[in-house]
C-alpha positions as CSV (number, residue, x, y, z in Angstrom):
1,M,-34.0,13.0,-8.9
2,N,-33.8,12.6,-5.1
3,G,-36.7,10.2,-4.5
4,V,-36.3,6.4,-4.3
5,P,-37.5,4.9,-7.6
6,R,-39.6,1.9,-8.0
7,N,-38.4,-0.4,-10.8
8,E,-40.0,-3.9,-10.9
9,A,-37.7,-5.3,-13.6
10,P,-34.1,-4.1,-13.1
11,P,-31.3,-5.8,-15.0
12,A,-29.6,-8.6,-13.2
13,L,-26.0,-8.0,-12.4
14,E,-23.7,-10.3,-10.3
15,I,-20.9,-9.4,-8.0
16,Q,-17.6,-11.2,-8.5
17,A,-17.6,-13.1,-5.2
18,E,-14.0,-14.2,-5.4
19,R,-12.7,-10.7,-6.1
20,F,-14.8,-9.2,-3.3
21,L,-13.8,-11.8,-0.7
22,A,-10.2,-11.4,-1.6
23,D,-10.5,-7.6,-1.0
24,L,-12.0,-8.2,2.4
25,E,-9.2,-10.5,3.4
26,A,-6.5,-8.2,2.1
27,V,-7.8,-5.3,4.2
28,A,-8.3,-7.6,7.2
29,A,-4.6,-8.2,7.1
30,I,-3.7,-4.5,7.3
31,G,-3.0,-3.4,10.9
32,R,-3.3,-6.9,12.2
33,L,-1.8,-7.3,15.7
34,P,0.0,-10.5,16.8
35,D,-1.8,-12.7,19.3
36,A,0.9,-11.8,21.9
37,A,-0.2,-8.2,21.6
38,G,-3.9,-9.0,22.0
39,G,-4.8,-9.8,18.4
40,G,-7.3,-8.1,16.2
41,R,-6.6,-5.0,14.1
42,E,-5.4,-1.5,15.0
43,R,-6.3,1.1,12.4
44,R,-6.9,4.3,14.3
45,P,-7.7,7.3,12.0
46,F,-4.7,8.7,10.1
47,S,-2.3,6.0,11.3
48,S,-0.1,4.3,8.8
49,A,-2.3,1.2,8.8
50,H,-5.4,3.3,8.2
51,W,-3.8,5.0,5.2
52,A,-2.7,1.6,3.9
53,A,-6.3,0.4,4.0
54,R,-7.4,3.6,2.2
55,E,-4.7,3.2,-0.4
56,F,-6.0,-0.3,-1.1
57,L,-9.4,1.2,-1.7
58,M,-8.1,4.0,-3.9
59,D,-5.9,1.7,-5.9
60,G,-8.8,-0.7,-6.6
61,A,-11.0,2.2,-7.6
62,R,-8.4,3.7,-10.0
63,R,-7.9,0.3,-11.6
64,A,-11.6,0.2,-12.2
65,G,-11.6,3.7,-13.9
66,L,-13.4,5.4,-11.0
67,E,-12.9,9.0,-9.9
68,V,-11.0,9.1,-6.5
69,Q,-11.0,12.0,-4.1
70,I,-10.3,13.0,-0.5
71,D,-12.5,15.7,0.9
72,P,-11.6,18.4,3.5
73,A,-12.8,16.1,6.4
74,G,-10.5,13.3,5.2
75,N,-13.3,11.2,3.8
76,V,-12.0,9.0,1.0
77,S,-14.3,8.2,-1.9
78,A,-14.5,6.6,-5.3
79,R,-17.2,7.8,-7.8
80,L,-18.9,6.6,-10.9
81,P,-20.4,9.8,-12.4
82,G,-24.0,10.3,-13.4
83,P,-25.3,11.1,-16.9
84,T,-24.9,14.9,-16.3
85,A,-22.8,17.2,-14.2
86,D,-25.7,18.1,-12.0
87,A,-27.1,14.6,-11.5
88,P,-27.4,13.7,-7.9
89,T,-25.3,11.0,-6.3
90,L,-26.3,7.8,-4.5
91,L,-23.8,7.3,-1.7
92,L,-22.7,3.9,-0.4
93,G,-20.1,3.3,2.3
94,S,-19.0,2.8,5.9
95,H,-15.5,3.1,7.5
96,L,-12.1,1.5,7.4
97,D,-10.9,2.7,10.9
98,T,-11.2,0.2,13.8
99,V,-11.6,0.1,17.5
100,P,-8.5,-1.1,19.3
101,H,-8.1,-4.9,18.7
102,G,-11.0,-4.7,16.2
103,G,-12.4,-7.4,14.0
104,P,-12.0,-7.8,10.2
105,Y,-15.4,-6.8,8.9
106,D,-16.8,-4.0,11.0
107,G,-17.0,-1.1,8.6
108,A,-14.7,-2.6,6.0
109,L,-17.5,-4.8,4.7
110,G,-19.6,-1.8,3.7
111,V,-16.7,0.0,2.1
112,L,-15.5,-2.9,0.0
113,A,-19.0,-4.0,-0.9
114,G,-19.5,-0.5,-2.2
115,L,-16.3,-0.7,-4.2
116,E,-17.5,-4.0,-5.7
117,V,-20.9,-2.6,-6.6
118,L,-19.2,0.4,-8.4
119,R,-16.9,-2.0,-10.3
120,V,-19.7,-4.2,-11.5
121,L,-21.7,-1.1,-12.6
122,A,-18.7,0.3,-14.5
123,E,-18.0,-3.1,-16.2
124,S,-21.7,-3.5,-17.2
125,G,-21.8,-0.2,-19.1
126,I,-25.5,0.2,-18.2
127,P,-26.8,3.8,-18.4
128,R,-27.5,5.3,-15.0
129,R,-29.8,8.1,-14.0
130,C,-27.5,9.3,-11.2
131,G,-24.0,9.0,-9.9
132,V,-22.9,6.3,-7.5
133,E,-20.1,6.9,-4.9
134,V,-18.6,4.8,-2.2
135,V,-17.3,6.7,0.9
136,D,-14.8,5.6,3.6
137,F,-15.9,8.0,6.4
138,T,-13.3,9.4,8.7
139,D,-13.3,8.2,12.4
140,E,-16.7,6.5,12.5
141,E,-15.5,4.7,15.7
142,G,-15.0,8.0,17.5
143,R,-11.4,7.6,18.5
144,F,-11.1,11.4,18.2
145,G,-14.6,12.5,17.2
146,D,-17.8,10.4,17.0
147,L,-18.9,9.9,13.4
148,F,-16.6,12.8,12.4
149,G,-16.5,12.3,8.6
150,S,-20.3,11.7,8.2
151,R,-21.1,14.6,10.5
152,A,-18.9,16.8,8.3
153,L,-20.3,15.5,5.0
154,S,-23.9,15.9,6.2
155,G,-23.4,19.4,7.5
156,Q,-23.8,18.5,11.2
157,L,-20.3,19.2,12.4
158,T,-19.6,22.4,14.3
159,R,-16.4,24.3,14.3
160,E,-16.0,23.5,18.1
161,Q,-16.3,19.8,17.3
162,A,-13.7,20.1,14.6
163,V,-11.3,21.8,17.0
164,A,-11.9,19.2,19.7
165,F,-11.3,16.4,17.1
166,L,-7.9,18.0,16.1
167,E,-6.9,18.4,19.7
168,R,-7.5,14.7,20.4
169,A,-5.9,13.6,17.2
170,G,-2.8,15.7,18.2
171,A,-2.0,12.9,20.7
172,Y,-0.4,11.2,17.6
173,P,1.5,14.2,16.1
174,E,3.2,12.2,13.2
175,D,-0.2,10.8,12.1
176,L,-1.8,14.2,12.2
177,A,1.1,15.8,10.3
178,R,0.7,13.1,7.6
179,A,-3.0,13.7,7.4
180,R,-2.6,17.5,7.1
181,E,-0.3,16.9,4.1
182,R,-2.7,14.6,2.3
183,I,-6.1,16.2,3.0
184,P,-7.2,19.3,1.1
185,G,-7.2,22.3,3.4
186,G,-4.8,20.8,5.9
187,L,-7.6,19.8,8.3
188,S,-8.1,23.4,9.5
189,P,-11.4,23.7,11.2
190,E,-12.7,26.1,8.6
191,A,-11.7,23.7,5.8
192,V,-13.2,20.7,7.5
193,L,-16.6,22.4,7.4
194,Q,-16.4,22.7,3.6
195,A,-16.8,18.9,3.3
196,R,-20.6,19.5,3.6
197,R,-22.6,18.1,0.7
198,P,-25.9,20.0,-0.2
199,P,-28.8,17.6,0.4
200,E,-30.1,18.3,-3.1
201,S,-26.8,16.9,-4.5
202,L,-27.6,13.5,-3.0
203,A,-30.0,10.8,-4.2
204,G,-29.7,8.8,-1.0
205,Y,-27.4,6.6,1.1
206,L,-27.1,2.8,1.6
207,E,-24.9,1.1,4.1
208,L,-24.1,-2.7,4.4
209,H,-22.8,-3.7,7.8
210,I,-22.3,-6.7,10.0
211,E,-25.0,-6.9,12.6
212,Q,-22.7,-6.9,15.6
213,G,-25.3,-8.9,17.6
214,P,-26.9,-12.4,17.6
215,R,-30.4,-11.9,16.3
216,L,-29.9,-12.8,12.6
217,E,-27.9,-15.9,13.4
218,R,-30.4,-17.0,16.0
219,A,-33.2,-16.5,13.4
220,G,-31.3,-18.4,10.7
221,V,-31.7,-15.3,8.4
222,S,-28.9,-13.9,6.2
223,I,-30.2,-10.4,5.7
224,G,-31.4,-7.8,8.3
225,I,-33.2,-4.6,7.1
226,V,-32.7,-1.9,9.7
227,T,-35.8,-0.1,10.9
228,A,-34.1,2.5,13.0
229,I,-30.8,3.3,14.7
230,F,-31.2,3.5,18.5
231,G,-31.2,6.8,20.3
232,R,-29.2,7.0,23.4
233,R,-29.3,8.6,26.8
234,S,-26.8,8.5,29.6
235,W,-26.8,9.7,33.2
236,L,-24.9,9.8,36.5
237,A,-27.1,8.4,39.2
238,T,-25.9,9.6,42.6
239,F,-27.0,8.0,45.9
240,R,-26.3,9.7,49.2
241,G,-26.5,7.9,52.5
242,R,-24.5,8.5,55.7
243,R,-20.9,7.6,56.5
244,D,-20.6,5.6,59.6
245,H,-18.1,3.2,61.3
246,A,-18.3,-0.2,59.6
247,G,-17.6,-2.0,62.9
248,T,-19.9,-0.2,65.3
249,T,-23.0,0.8,63.2
250,P,-25.7,-1.9,63.4
251,M,-27.0,-3.1,60.1
252,E,-30.6,-2.0,60.8
253,V,-29.7,1.7,61.2
254,R,-27.3,2.1,58.3
255,S,-28.0,4.3,55.4
256,D,-25.6,2.7,52.9
257,A,-25.4,4.5,49.5
258,L,-23.7,1.5,47.9
259,V,-26.5,-0.8,48.9
260,A,-29.0,1.6,47.1
261,A,-26.8,1.7,44.0
262,A,-26.5,-2.1,44.0
263,E,-30.2,-2.5,44.2
264,L,-30.7,-0.3,41.1
265,I,-28.1,-2.3,39.2
266,R,-29.7,-5.6,40.2
267,E,-33.2,-4.6,39.2
268,L,-32.6,-3.0,35.8
269,P,-31.8,-6.0,33.6
270,Q,-35.0,-7.9,34.3
271,W,-37.2,-4.8,34.3
272,V,-35.8,-3.5,30.9
273,S,-36.2,-6.9,29.3
274,E,-39.9,-6.9,30.3
275,A,-40.8,-3.2,29.8
276,V,-38.8,-2.4,26.6
277,P,-37.9,-5.8,25.0
278,Q,-35.9,-4.3,22.2
279,G,-34.3,-1.6,24.4
280,V,-31.1,-1.9,26.5
281,A,-29.8,-0.3,29.6
282,T,-26.3,-0.7,31.0
283,C,-24.6,0.3,34.3
284,G,-21.1,0.6,33.1
285,N,-19.2,2.0,36.1
286,I,-19.6,2.8,39.8
287,Q,-17.6,5.2,42.1
288,V,-17.9,4.8,45.9
289,D,-17.0,7.4,48.5
290,P,-15.0,7.1,50.7
291,G,-14.2,3.7,49.1
292,V,-12.6,2.0,52.0
293,Y,-13.6,-1.3,53.7
294,N,-14.1,0.1,57.2
295,V,-16.5,3.0,56.5
296,V,-20.1,2.6,55.5
297,P,-20.3,4.3,52.0
298,G,-21.9,7.7,52.2
299,R,-22.0,8.3,48.4
300,A,-22.2,6.1,45.3
301,V,-22.3,7.2,41.7
302,V,-23.4,4.9,38.9
303,W,-22.8,5.5,35.2
304,I,-26.0,4.5,33.3
305,E,-26.7,4.3,29.6
306,A,-30.0,3.4,27.9
307,R,-30.7,2.9,24.2
308,A,-34.0,2.3,22.2
309,A,-35.4,2.7,18.8
310,T,-38.2,5.3,19.6
311,L,-38.6,8.3,21.8
312,E,-41.5,6.7,23.6
313,E,-39.3,3.7,24.5
314,L,-36.4,6.0,25.7
315,D,-38.9,8.0,27.8
316,R,-40.2,4.8,29.3
317,L,-36.6,3.7,30.1
318,E,-35.8,7.0,31.7
319,Q,-38.9,7.0,33.8
320,G,-38.3,3.4,34.9
321,I,-34.7,4.3,35.9
322,R,-35.9,7.2,38.0
323,E,-38.6,5.2,39.7
324,R,-36.2,2.4,40.6
325,A,-33.5,4.9,41.8
326,A,-36.0,6.6,44.1
327,K,-37.2,3.2,45.5
328,A,-33.6,2.0,46.1
329,A,-32.6,5.2,47.9
330,G,-35.8,5.2,50.0
331,A,-35.1,1.6,51.1
332,V,-31.9,2.8,52.9
333,G,-33.2,6.1,54.0
334,G,-31.0,8.0,51.6
335,Q,-31.3,10.5,48.8
336,W,-30.7,10.3,45.0
337,A,-30.2,12.4,41.9
338,L,-30.1,11.6,38.2
339,R,-28.0,14.0,36.0
340,S,-28.2,13.7,32.2
341,T,-24.7,13.5,30.6
342,A,-25.5,12.8,26.9
343,R,-28.5,12.1,24.6
344,S,-29.1,11.4,20.9
345,E,-32.4,10.9,19.1
346,P,-33.4,7.6,17.5
347,T,-33.0,7.7,13.7
348,P,-35.6,5.9,11.6
349,M,-34.6,4.5,8.2
350,D,-36.6,5.7,5.2
351,P,-39.7,3.5,4.6
352,A,-39.3,3.7,0.8
353,V,-35.6,2.6,1.0
354,R,-36.6,-0.2,3.3
355,A,-39.1,-1.4,0.8
356,L,-36.5,-1.2,-1.9
357,L,-34.2,-3.4,0.1
358,H,-36.9,-5.9,0.7
359,R,-37.6,-6.2,-3.0
360,A,-33.9,-6.7,-3.7
361,A,-33.7,-9.5,-1.2
362,A,-36.9,-11.1,-2.4
363,R,-35.6,-11.2,-6.0
364,R,-32.7,-13.4,-4.7
365,G,-35.1,-15.5,-2.6
366,V,-33.3,-14.3,0.6
367,P,-35.4,-14.2,3.8
368,C,-35.2,-11.0,5.8
369,L,-35.6,-9.8,9.3
370,D,-36.6,-6.3,10.2
371,L,-34.7,-5.1,13.2
372,P,-33.3,-2.0,14.9
373,S,-29.6,-1.2,15.2
374,G,-28.3,-0.9,18.8
375,A,-25.0,0.5,17.5
376,G,-24.4,3.9,15.9
377,H,-23.5,4.1,12.3
378,D,-22.7,6.8,9.7
379,A,-26.2,6.1,8.3
380,Q,-27.7,8.0,11.3
381,M,-26.0,11.2,10.1
382,L,-26.9,10.7,6.4
383,A,-30.5,9.9,7.3
384,R,-31.0,13.5,8.5
385,I,-30.4,14.9,5.0
386,T,-31.2,12.2,2.4
387,P,-33.2,8.9,2.1
388,T,-31.2,6.3,3.9
389,G,-31.3,2.5,4.4
390,M,-29.1,-0.1,6.1
391,L,-28.6,-3.8,5.5
392,F,-27.2,-6.2,8.1
393,V,-25.6,-9.6,7.7
394,P,-25.0,-12.1,10.6
395,S,-22.2,-11.9,13.1
396,V,-21.3,-15.4,14.4
397,E,-22.2,-15.6,18.0
398,G,-23.0,-11.9,17.9
399,R,-19.3,-11.0,18.4
400,S,-17.9,-7.7,17.3
401,H,-15.4,-5.1,18.3
402,C,-13.0,-7.9,19.2
403,P,-10.6,-10.3,17.4
404,Q,-13.2,-13.0,17.4
405,E,-15.6,-11.1,15.1
406,F,-16.6,-13.2,12.1
407,T,-19.2,-13.3,9.4
408,R,-19.4,-16.3,7.1
409,P,-18.2,-15.8,3.5
410,E,-21.5,-16.8,2.1
411,D,-23.3,-14.1,4.2
412,R,-20.8,-11.5,3.1
413,V,-21.5,-12.4,-0.5
414,I,-25.3,-12.4,-0.1
415,G,-25.1,-9.0,1.6
416,A,-23.0,-7.5,-1.2
417,Q,-25.3,-9.0,-3.9
418,V,-28.5,-7.6,-2.3
419,L,-26.8,-4.2,-2.0
420,L,-25.9,-4.4,-5.7
421,D,-29.5,-5.4,-6.6
422,A,-30.9,-2.5,-4.6
423,V,-28.4,0.0,-6.2
424,V,-29.3,-1.3,-9.7
425,E,-33.0,-0.7,-9.1
426,W,-32.3,2.7,-7.7
427,V,-29.9,4.1,-10.4
428,V,-30.5,2.2,-13.6
429,E,-33.2,3.5,-16.0
430,P,-36.4,1.4,-15.9
431,R,-37.0,-1.2,-18.5
432,A,-40.2,-3.1,-19.4
433,A,-40.8,-6.3,-17.5
């Protein structure tokens, strides 16, 4: 059974809100930095703080009678088995690692909500038609390898990527040595690739996450249902003008590469907001040559990134960036070039899973907002091999990846409850209405 079931009358189960919120606060305290050191949390992959958070997950799972395992990519999971050995598994999860000075709920919300869902299912004793498993994926944040654990589990990690990950992780030799001791296969590149799960072994994947943006709070809505995860393209835009003496070259005859770069940077925000309202584009860095005050710049390089939910929108953004770069260079009599540096495709969420999530929210009387995700998530890896959906809950003031990140307790609880209701519909045998 790999399809998404439709069950109009699933049994009603309730999360234990106090237990769930206490778990979140306990993990939020792990790796916490003092305000004098910048605040927030530091749980880089395989650090002692990261393992402490994972031990909290594993201890809670064992106390609930769940099966605990660590796979060859270092993904930690807890499982409630299905009715037979060959029954597929519905995955839940997210990540317990953080960015430097990270917030309390990015990733951790989805992992601990998944644990709570499994505990409630185990305590209910209700028969299930498939297994359910919560996964803490390794290095979602990309400290050493972008979406490393979910790439490995979904079979989208190459040996070269595994080698590069280990090289970067080697910057913390004690952490890496500890991980090699605990992870089956010792994190050898060959072993890491064995973390792959066959698509037929999976029923699907659900991920609860904080929004990390302001749209839900602005709309006064507690649940967001993700339509797609943005694709991303990045470029280096190079403008070439002519070096000249800054004191003796009249303004009207200059070919200033920095002026061209500045014009592109100035134009982009307004144009993007009008041409692709849900898309974004960012000029994140600029390098000027020769970079001194008494020489007219002869060369300027701008780092540009664009994100959008569809290929058509990404193409529109790229074309618009090219047109505006050409116009800016022409205005100063200069030249320009745009070199692609990275790209990823948009990832739509499964329509049947989205409908399932809408039904789960409706049964609780919770209004929803359909919206794309501008940030990357493990769900974009799982969506390539199994039916996948994502739920968002509001981030106060849209803050995330910072010590000020916060989601109200009532929204955390609503998110976990809707997740549970969706899982119950998915995995519990139908009953008459």
